[in-house]
C-alpha positions, 0 to 999 in steps of 0.5 A, spaced: 203 163 538 207 167 543 204 174 540 200 178 545 192 179 544 190 183 539 186 188 544 194 190 548 195 194 542 190 199 543 187 199 550 193 202 556 193 198 562 190 202 569 196 205 573 199 207 565 200 214 563 199 214 555 205 219 555 211 219 559 215 225 559 224 224 560 228 230 560 235 229 557 242 230 562 246 230 557 243 235 551 241 242 553 233 243 551 232 236 549 227 231 551 223 224 550 216 223 550 213 215 550 208 215 548 204 208 549 199 204 545 201 208 539 205 206 532 208 209 526 201 212 524 201 217 530 209 218 529 211 220 523 204 226 523 207 228 530 214 228 527 212 231 520 209 237 525 214 238 530 220 239 523 214 245 521 216 248 528 223 253 527 224 252 534 224 245 533 232 242 531 230 235 532 225 231 532 225 223 531 221 217 533 222 210 534 218 203 535 222 199 540 220 193 538 214 191 534 212 187 540 211 193 545 205 198 543 209 204 544 213 209 541 219 215 543 219 221 540 226 225 542 225 233 541 230 238 541 229 244 541 233 251 540 232 256 547 226 260 545 222 254 547 222 247 550 220 240 548 215 240 552 212 247 549 214 244 542 210 238 543 204 241 545 204 245 539 204 240 535 199 237 538 194 243 538 195 244 532 194 237 530 187 237 533 186 244 529 188 240 523 184 235 524 178 238 525 179 243 519 179 236 515 173 233 518 169 239 517 171 239 510 170 231 509 163 232 512 160 239 508 162 235 502 159 228 505 153 233 505 153 236 499 154 230 495 148 226 499 143 232 497 144 230 489 142 223 490 
């Protein structure tokens, strides 16, 4: 079988950056972020979080090939912001949101485990 080993979907090889940044030379305030070893799950969540930012004009992602375990996120912002700022803000907001979700979930589990 020609399929890569399963662990290659998750383990970032040594010497490879998890996230790489490339500015767009044709469009001002646009850039591409290549995120290694991620798929539609992270791509769609990140895209939706970027759309919540008013300074983001465009945010999208693509999976170049099903056997390449990476996504490419494109971000175009207004002149008041940069793609790097928008990306970092989206990641920080998602981190806070997921921490809140985790704490609410753990509180509900603790509440129900006491009842039983």
